[in-house]
C-alpha positions as CSV (number, residue, x, y, z in Angstrom):
1,X,-20.1,17.8,-34.1
2,X,-17.9,18.3,-31.0
3,X,-15.4,15.7,-29.7
4,X,-13.7,15.3,-26.3
5,X,-10.1,16.3,-26.0
6,X,-7.5,15.1,-23.5
7,X,-5.2,18.0,-22.3
8,X,-2.9,16.1,-19.9
9,X,-2.3,12.7,-18.5
10,X,0.0,12.9,-15.4
11,X,2.1,9.9,-14.5
12,X,0.7,9.8,-11.0
13,X,-2.9,9.8,-12.1
14,X,-4.9,7.2,-10.0
15,X,-5.4,4.0,-12.0
16,X,-9.2,4.2,-11.6
17,X,-9.1,7.4,-13.8
18,X,-7.3,5.7,-16.8
19,X,-10.4,4.0,-18.5
20,X,-12.4,7.2,-18.3
21,X,-9.7,9.4,-19.6
22,X,-8.9,7.0,-22.5
23,X,-12.6,6.9,-23.5
24,X,-13.1,10.7,-23.2
25,X,-10.4,11.2,-25.9
26,X,-12.9,9.8,-28.5
27,X,-16.2,10.7,-27.1
28,X,-18.6,12.9,-29.1
29,X,-21.6,15.0,-28.4
30,X,-24.0,12.2,-29.2
31,X,-22.6,10.1,-26.4
32,X,-24.3,12.6,-24.1
33,X,-27.3,14.0,-26.0
34,X,-28.9,13.9,-29.4
35,X,-28.9,17.7,-29.4
36,X,-26.1,19.5,-31.2
37,X,-24.9,23.1,-30.5
38,X,-26.0,25.6,-33.1
39,X,-23.6,26.5,-35.8
40,X,-23.7,30.2,-35.1
41,X,-24.9,31.1,-31.6
42,X,-25.4,30.1,-28.0
43,X,-23.8,31.7,-25.0
44,X,-20.6,29.9,-24.1
45,X,-20.4,28.5,-20.6
46,X,-18.5,25.7,-18.7
47,X,-18.9,23.4,-15.7
48,X,-16.3,21.6,-13.7
49,X,-16.6,17.9,-13.4
50,X,-14.2,17.3,-10.6
51,X,-13.2,13.7,-9.5
52,X,-11.1,13.0,-6.4
53,X,-10.9,10.5,-3.6
54,X,-11.2,10.7,0.1
55,X,-9.9,7.2,0.6
56,X,-7.5,5.5,-1.9
57,X,-9.3,3.7,-4.7
58,X,-12.7,5.2,-3.9
59,X,-13.4,8.1,-6.4
60,X,-16.0,10.7,-5.8
61,X,-17.6,13.6,-7.6
62,X,-18.0,17.2,-6.4
63,X,-21.6,18.5,-6.6
64,X,-23.3,21.6,-5.2
65,X,-26.9,22.2,-4.5
66,X,-28.6,25.5,-5.5
67,X,-30.2,27.6,-2.8
68,X,-33.9,27.0,-2.3
69,X,-34.5,30.8,-2.5
70,X,-33.2,31.1,-6.1
71,X,-35.6,32.4,-8.7
72,X,-34.6,29.7,-11.1
73,X,-33.6,26.0,-10.4
74,X,-34.1,26.3,-6.7
75,X,-32.7,23.4,-4.7
76,X,-31.3,21.5,-7.6
77,X,-27.9,19.7,-7.5
78,X,-25.4,20.8,-10.2
79,X,-21.8,20.9,-11.2
80,X,-20.0,24.1,-10.3
81,X,-20.1,26.3,-13.3
82,X,-21.7,29.2,-15.2
83,X,-21.5,31.5,-18.2
84,X,-18.2,32.7,-19.6
85,X,-17.0,36.1,-18.6
86,X,-15.2,38.4,-21.0
87,X,-12.0,38.1,-19.0
88,X,-12.0,34.2,-19.1
89,X,-9.3,32.9,-21.4
90,X,-11.2,29.7,-22.2
91,X,-13.6,27.1,-20.8
92,X,-11.0,25.9,-18.3
93,X,-10.7,29.4,-16.9
94,X,-14.5,29.7,-16.7
95,X,-15.0,26.4,-14.9
96,X,-12.2,27.0,-12.3
97,X,-13.3,30.6,-11.7
98,X,-16.9,29.6,-11.1
99,X,-15.8,26.8,-8.8
100,X,-13.7,29.2,-6.8
101,X,-16.5,31.7,-6.5
102,X,-19.2,29.2,-5.7
103,X,-17.6,26.7,-3.3
104,X,-14.1,28.1,-2.6
105,X,-12.2,25.6,-4.7
106,X,-8.5,26.5,-4.9
107,X,-7.7,26.2,-8.6
108,X,-4.2,25.0,-8.0
109,X,-5.6,21.9,-6.2
110,X,-7.3,20.6,-9.4
111,X,-5.5,19.4,-12.5
112,X,-7.5,19.7,-15.6
113,X,-7.3,16.6,-17.8
114,X,-9.8,17.0,-20.6
115,X,-12.6,18.9,-22.3
116,X,-15.8,17.0,-23.0
117,X,-17.8,17.8,-26.1
118,X,-19.9,21.0,-26.1
119,X,-23.5,20.4,-25.0
120,X,-26.4,22.6,-26.0
121,X,-29.2,23.6,-23.6
122,X,-31.9,25.0,-25.9
123,X,-34.2,26.4,-23.2
124,X,-31.5,28.8,-22.2
125,X,-29.3,28.9,-25.4
126,X,-26.2,28.0,-23.4
127,X,-23.4,25.9,-25.0
128,X,-21.8,24.2,-22.1
129,X,-18.3,22.8,-22.1
130,X,-17.8,20.2,-19.3
131,X,-14.2,20.4,-18.0
132,X,-13.0,17.1,-16.6
133,X,-10.4,17.5,-13.7
134,X,-8.7,15.4,-11.1
135,X,-8.8,16.8,-7.6
136,X,-5.1,16.2,-6.9
137,X,-5.0,18.0,-3.5
138,X,-8.6,17.9,-2.0
139,X,-9.4,20.5,0.7
140,X,-12.5,21.6,2.5
141,X,-15.1,23.4,0.4
142,X,-18.3,25.0,1.3
143,X,-20.9,27.4,-0.1
144,X,-19.3,30.8,-0.8
145,X,-22.4,32.4,-2.3
146,X,-25.2,31.5,0.1
147,X,-27.7,33.3,-2.0
148,X,-27.0,30.8,-4.8
149,X,-25.4,27.7,-3.2
150,X,-26.9,25.9,-0.2
151,X,-24.8,22.8,0.1
152,X,-21.7,21.1,-1.3
153,X,-21.2,17.4,-1.4
154,X,-18.7,14.8,-2.6
155,X,-20.7,11.9,-4.0
156,X,-18.8,8.5,-4.1
157,X,-18.9,6.8,-7.4
158,X,-19.8,3.5,-5.8
159,X,-22.9,5.1,-4.4
160,X,-23.9,6.7,-7.7
161,X,-23.7,3.3,-9.5
162,X,-25.6,1.5,-6.7
163,X,-28.7,0.2,-8.5
164,X,-30.8,1.2,-5.4
165,X,-29.8,4.8,-6.0
166,X,-30.5,5.0,-9.8
167,X,-33.9,6.0,-11.1
168,X,-35.5,7.9,-13.9
169,X,-37.6,11.0,-13.4
170,X,-40.6,12.3,-15.4
171,X,-41.3,15.9,-16.0
172,X,-45.0,16.9,-16.2
173,X,-44.3,17.6,-20.0
174,X,-43.7,13.8,-20.4
175,X,-39.9,14.0,-20.7
176,X,-38.2,11.2,-18.9
177,X,-34.5,11.1,-18.0
178,X,-31.9,9.5,-15.8
179,X,-31.5,10.6,-12.1
180,X,-29.7,9.6,-8.9
181,X,-31.0,9.6,-5.3
182,X,-27.8,9.9,-3.2
183,X,-27.3,11.3,0.3
184,X,-30.5,13.1,0.3
185,X,-30.0,14.7,-3.1
186,X,-32.1,14.1,-6.3
187,X,-29.7,14.7,-9.1
188,X,-31.4,15.0,-12.5
189,X,-31.4,16.9,-15.8
190,X,-28.2,18.0,-17.5
191,X,-26.1,17.0,-14.5
192,X,-27.5,13.5,-14.2
193,X,-27.1,13.0,-18.0
194,X,-23.4,13.9,-17.9
195,X,-22.8,11.7,-14.8
196,X,-24.7,8.7,-16.4
197,X,-22.6,8.9,-19.5
198,X,-19.3,9.2,-17.6
199,X,-20.1,6.3,-15.4
200,X,-20.5,4.2,-18.5
201,X,-17.3,5.5,-20.1
202,X,-15.3,4.9,-16.9
203,X,-16.5,1.3,-16.7
204,X,-18.2,1.9,-13.4
205,X,-21.8,1.3,-14.2
206,X,-23.7,-1.6,-12.8
207,X,-26.9,-3.2,-14.1
208,X,-30.0,-1.3,-12.8
209,X,-33.7,-1.3,-13.4
210,X,-34.7,1.8,-15.5
211,X,-38.4,1.0,-15.0
212,X,-38.5,2.9,-11.7
213,X,-39.8,6.4,-12.5
214,X,-40.3,9.3,-10.0
215,X,-42.4,12.2,-10.9
216,X,-40.7,15.6,-10.6
217,X,-42.3,18.2,-8.3
218,X,-44.1,21.1,-9.9
219,X,-41.4,23.5,-8.8
220,X,-38.7,21.8,-10.9
221,X,-36.8,23.4,-13.8
222,X,-38.3,24.1,-17.2
223,X,-39.2,21.5,-19.8
224,X,-36.2,19.7,-21.3
225,X,-36.0,19.9,-25.1
226,X,-35.5,16.3,-25.9
227,X,-34.6,12.9,-24.6
228,X,-31.0,13.3,-23.3
229,X,-31.3,17.0,-23.3
230,X,-32.0,18.8,-20.1
231,X,-33.2,22.1,-18.6
232,X,-30.5,24.5,-17.4
233,X,-30.2,23.7,-13.7
234,X,-26.6,24.8,-13.7
235,X,-26.5,28.2,-15.1
236,X,-28.5,31.2,-13.7
């Protein structure tokens, strides 16, 4: 069983971050998914969960959208991230390197605050470590790998928690999971599952009607393994 771990808590951290960071310190894998990483296997990988603010007191989340021409996971929103390279010192190094390569994030602009529990994606055998960070000095970002990344967006938390923007999606396999319809993006799968859990942990969630279900298009990602699990829409 994996548990969250706080790495730093700067004195000038915005007050809206405090509840989330405090909760992350005790969160466990089952807060995100019933699936547990295998005891001896799985390819290590990491994603960057980067929260900042464009206006004071209004946090947002950095999301990218995969290119429509990709062989796998075409057009799907995701966190910046990918598989660990041999030269990466740890999950933090992987997440920051991938964000730099994919959207041009300057690593020094982000302060890493915590590691979330490792999450297993059975369909690809990836073990993903979400790296939670504060975008201390936001700057313009854009797709730096056009063959893989089509669009970059900062999704305000208050729009993610708007009940009108929250739905569930159903895969043709019968799997049903949380999703968000925000600014023209349909965020689902692994990414939506992590976002949904963090909105609860941060005390941001608002009551919404989970009965509204949207069918996923045929071209969507592979079948998720279980409720709360998700296909690998983040890692090629």
